[in-house]
C-alpha positions, 0 to 999 in steps of 0.5 A, spaced: 476 158 220 482 153 221 478 148 217 476 152 212 483 154 211 486 148 211 480 145 206 482 151 201 489 150 201 488 143 200 484 144 194 477 142 197 472 148 195 465 146 196 460 148 190 456 152 196 458 156 202 453 159 208 457 163 212 453 166 219 454 169 225 455 176 229 462 177 227 461 181 220 470 181 220 470 173 220 465 172 215 468 177 210 475 174 211 472 167 210 468 170 203 475 173 201 479 166 202 473 162 198 474 167 193 481 167 192 482 160 192 476 159 187 475 164 182 478 166 176 478 173 173 473 178 175 469 176 181 463 180 179 462 175 173 463 168 178 460 170 184 453 170 187 452 173 194 444 172 196 442 176 203 438 171 207 432 176 208 431 177 201 432 171 199 427 165 199 429 157 198 428 157 190 432 163 189 438 159 192 437 153 188 436 156 182 443 160 184 446 153 185 444 150 179 446 156 174 453 155 171 
């Protein structure tokens, strides 16, 4: 997560992040760090979470193109 922390501290925020792995706490910390750096206002209005088992490629592309 060091690279992510460095990028966020430098204001380098990507349009899309994908967090994978077996460590749920690490993934949750990464998501929280990105949200804290990138989102203004209530995150309910500024965040989209997609679950890989319930999401297809078209849904991912649609969510990325939505402003």
